[in-house]
N, C-alpha and C positions, 0 to 999 in steps of 0.2 A: 184788447189784450187783457186777460184776466190777471188779477193780483195773486201772488203766491206768498207763502210764508215758510219759514224754516221749521216751524213746529206744527205737529199734527193737532187735530182737535183733542185727541186723548191727552197729549202733553199739556195743552192749554187748560183743559178741565182740571187735570191733576194739579197744575200750578195754582189755579184759582182756589181749589180746595185746600191746598197746602197753606196758602196765605189767609184764607178765610174759612176755617173748618166748620163753621156753623151756617154757611151759605145754603140757600135753597137751590133746587134745580133751576128754578126760574131766574134767580140772581146770577147763577153761573152761566146760564144760556145767554143772558143779556151781556155779560162781560166778554164772553167768547165770541158772540155773534152767530150762534147757531140756534136751532129750535130747542124748546124745552124737551121735546120727545127725544131728539138726538142726544141731548145732555144726559137724560135718564138712562139711555142705552149705554153711553160711555161710562157712567157711574157704575152700572151693572157689570160691565166688562172689567173695570178696575177692581171692583169688589170680588168678583168671581175669581180673578187671578191673584188675589191677595195683596194688591198694591194699596188698598185702603180698607179700613174697618169702619163700620157704621155703628153708632150707638144712639139709640133713641133717647132724647132728653125732652120730656114733655111732648109737645106737638112737632118738635123739630128733630133733626138728625145732626149729630156731631160726628165729623169724620176724623180719622187718625191715619196718618201716612205710615206705611211700613217701609221705612227708609233704607233698609238693608237689602231689599230685593234688587236684582240687576235689571238693566234695560232688556227689552225683548229682542232687539236686533242682534243678529249673529255677529255683526261687526263691532258691537258695543257691549257685549255681555260682561265685560270687566268693569263697567261703570254702574254704580248703584244709584237707585232713585234719589236718595238723599243728596249725593254729590251733584247729580243733575239739577235737582231743585235748588240747591245752594248756588249754582251758577246762574240761576234765574232770580236770585235775591232772597231765597227762603233761608231763615236762620233758626228754625225750630229745633234742629238737631243740637245746635250749640246751646240753646236754652235748656234742653232736656239734659244734656251732659252736665251743665252747670248745676241744675237742680239735683241730679243724682249725686254729684260730688258734695254739694252742701249737705244733703241728707246723710251721706256716709260719714261726714266729718262730725255731725251732731251725735251720732251713735257712738 
């Protein structure tokens, strides 16, 4: 009997990127348990559809999550990626909001 999971490889890769924005494709593939080639294809899908932005930093890439985009499923279009990732333990949105508030209070 094969094992199954609740999350797709796309969701798992996105979750790893959210929690480790400077991860390499190799690191991500090891954490998710898929090939590096599959990981690179998923990263390309996420980038093409706007779920992530990539910024070159030296020899590495730093990823940023576009947390306001909705899930792709017709049954879950009302859920944004940030809320989905927060349910998996991601807290970047809260830190970003806190930083924005702190910067606006300084001004």
